[in-house]
N, C-alpha and C positions, 0 to 999 in steps of 0.2 A: 476383433479383425482379422482373425484367422490364423494369428500365430498364439493366442489365448496367453502370450505372457505381457505383462506390463510391467515394468519397473517405474520406480518413483525417482524423479529429480528434483527435490524442491518444490516448486509449488508446479512443476511440470510432470503427470505422470507418464512415462514416455515407453513406446515399445521398442525392441531391441533396436539397436542401432537409429532410435529417434533423436530429434534434435529441438532445441529452442530456438525461436526465432518472436522475441518479445517489442514490444513497445507500447509507452503509458501516454494518456492523456492527463494533461494538468487540471483535476476539476474545476478548480478556485477561478481560475482564468473564465470561464464561462458563465460566472453569474456577474450580469453587467448591467448598469443603472437599475439595480434593486431588483433583478429578477433571473433566472435562469434562462439561458439562451438555450433552446431548446433546437431552434432551425441551426444555429452555429454549429452545435454539436453533433445534427447530425453530419455535417457536411465533414468535420471533421473524423468520425466514425469511417465514413465510407472512403475519405483518403486515406485512412489508417490501414484500415483492412488490402486496400490496393497496394500501398506501399510495402507492406510485410509480405504479400503474397507475391510480386516483385523480386522483392529480396532473394528468396526460396529459387529466383530462375537464373539472378545474376552471382549468388554465391559460387565461391570455392569451396569444395568439400575436401577433407581429409584422407576419407578413404570412402569406394566405391559403394560400399554397403550404405552408410549413411546418405550417400546423394539419391540412389536408390527408394528407400524409405520417407525420404522429404519429398521426392517426386511423385509417391505413389499416394501420399495423402495429403500434404502443403498444408500441415498444421501451421496454424499464427496465434498468437496470443496478444491481441491489444488488451491495455488495462488502462488502469486511473492510477494518480496521484494526486497528490494532493487536498486528500480529503477533511484531514484536521482544518487547511487552512481556510476550504470551504465551509465547516463546519462556524468555524470564527466568524466570518463574513455574515453565517444565514443567524449569528446569534441562540445555536444550537450545540445543547451539551452531548458529548460523547458518548453512546450510548443510550440516548434518553430513546422516548419512544421517536417523537419528531424526528430525531437523525436517523433513526432506523429506517422511518418511512419515507423520507427523503432519499436516502441509499438504496430501500428498494426501487424506488419510481427511476433513477437513474439507470443500475441495472438492468431492467425490465427492459427499457429503452434501448439501452446500448447493445444489450444479446439480440433483439428483434431486427436492430438497423445492421448491426455486422452479418446477421444470417443472409439479410436481405440483399446484403453487397456482394455476401458470397454466393448467393445463388447468383446473382447478375453475372460475376465474374466466370463463373462455369459454363452458362449462355455464351460469354463474349470468347471466353479461351480455350474451354474443355471442361471435363470433369474427370477428374486424375482416377485410379482402380479401386482405393480404397473407399473415397466418395461416392463408387457408384451404389455402394450399398446402404447408403443412407433412405431413409422414407422418403424425403425430397434431396435428390443430388444435388451440388453443390461442390463449388473450387476447394474450399479449405474443408479439413474431417474437424476440426476445432477453430475456433473464433477469438474468443476471450480468455484471459488470465489475470490474474493480480502479483507483480512480479514484487519483490522490496524495492525496487527502485531507489536504491540508495544514494549512489554518485549520480546518476540521472538528476535523481530530485533536486540535490546539491545546487546542479550545474541550472537547473530549472528556477532555482528558488524557492521550492515547494516541499513541505514536507513528504517523508516517503510512503507510498504505497496508500493502504487504507489503515495507515497507525495512527495513533493518536499523539500528540507530540510527547517527546519523550521526557522534558522537564521545562520548567518554567525558563532557566538556563542551562543549556548541555555543553560537556566538553567533551568533543570527536576528538578520537586519535586512530588515524590510519595510516598507509603507507604513504600518502603523498603531505601529511604534516597534521597540525595541532589546530583545532577550530573553535571558537566558542560562537554558539548559537543560539540565541535570543529570541524569546517569541512577544513581538508587541501584543500585548492588549493579557497578559498572562493574569493580571486581575481582578479582571472580567468576572461574573458569576459564573457564568455558562462555560469558563475554560476549565478543561479537565488534561491532564495529563498521564503519564504512565508510569512515572516517578518523579514525586516532588522532592524538590531539593530540602525541604524543612520537613518531612515527611505528614504533611498534611492529607489526611485520608478521604476528607470529602470530595479533594483536589482530585485525588485519583482514579482512574478508570479500575472498575473492578472484575476479576477474570470473567465473571459472566457476563459485563457488559462487551468485553474483549470478544468472546466467543458468539454473543448473539449478531456484532456487527458481521463476522465471518457469515453466520449460517445464514444472514439475509442475503449477504452478494451472493455466496455459491450459490444459491437456488437461480441463477441468471451464468454463473461461470462455467463455461463446458471442461477446462481445465482444473488447475488446481488453484491454491490461495497460499501465498505467502504472508502471515500474519505471526506474528510474537504475541504469548498470551504472558503479559509479566505478574509473578508474584513476588511478596513482599519475602523479604531474606528468611523469615522464619518459619515458613510455612511447611507445615506438613505433608509428608508423601499422599497420605489418603486425602487430602485436601486437593492437589493436584491427578492424583487416579480419578476422581471424580469431575474433575476438568474434561478430562481426556474422556469419559464416558458421556459425558452435557454433550460434548461436541461431537461424538458420533449420531447420537439420537437426534441431534440440531439438524443431522445431512450434512456436516464439514465433513471432505475428503481427507483430512489431517491436519494436524494443528503442532504448531511449535512451541515449547514453553520455556520460559527462562526465569530460574530463582535470582533476585537480585540481590549481588554481590554475591553471588556462588564461584566467580571467578577473580582471581588476583589481578589480572588483567582485560578491562572491557574498552572495547572501541568508544560505547558512550557513556557517560553517566552524568549525575546534577553536579552543575558546580557551587560549590559550597560558599552562601551568601552572608553568610551568620557570622563571620570573623570581622566585619565593619572593614572588610577589602574589597575592591572591584572584583568582580567576575573577569571583566576583560584586560586589565594591565596588572592588578594587584595591589595597585595604591589603595592608600587610607580613602575612606568616603566618610561623607556627614550627612547628617538629618534635618530636615527641615519641611514642615507644612505636609508631614505625610509624604514624603518624598527622600530617596534617598540616591545621591549623586556621589561621584568620580570627584577627586581635587586637583584630579592632573587632564583625565580625559574626557570626551564628550560621553560617556555612560551613565545612565541614571534609572530610576524606577520610582513607581510611585504607587500609593496605596488606593487610589482610587481613580 
């Protein structure tokens, strides 16, 4: 782009004085009446690109250099969240061939529509300086990003970004408080999570499946991706090194790895329900007909 220097900020590779302008669509909400609503998805993508482009125009910038770069390139980063929820309603296992093919189809469609809308915006409102150098000028230098969507996903009632469910029952601690997040459907055969509370390896997403998922969507993302590759606590550093090389060969712009239990305080951790205590209120539980239920609150979980 002229300056030749690119800094990396999480999911967003940025030039000097670059800034993030991100939004996400809950992909699970477009699966309606047993099929994916591509028409509604297209409408949402086009509105999303226009909305984020308008943010650049109305935003107040802390310094003039950031404003100048934003106006010269008008980068936007529309993405998705709720992918794990989508797989659950589609009865697909995270990282499976069916899941990867579905994500590939969604990513390809999303990028084509976002580029189309940016080109239309360029014709309507003008093409900024940096975007005039593109093979086909458009309004925005980038259009798609996969962000973490941690807090926004909580607000939307969706799983974050393109991550699998963290666990069957997750304890979350952050600056706003402590929460218990339970997945409805954790006993289904296609359910997958990052860290199973009882160490069920068949239920956990492998590091290869994590990277396969990121690599598939990266083909259609012109910025970066926020995605955590979870490893068991005892993983050797050579395995983690292999994961970095695999991600690089797969076309990922960058990855984040985390070896479970490597920090004393973690934002997310599996809620242990093996002690015959309710994960919601920690009261004693009782078992009957393949189910476990709390003796005080309404929590219950069945094996089938």
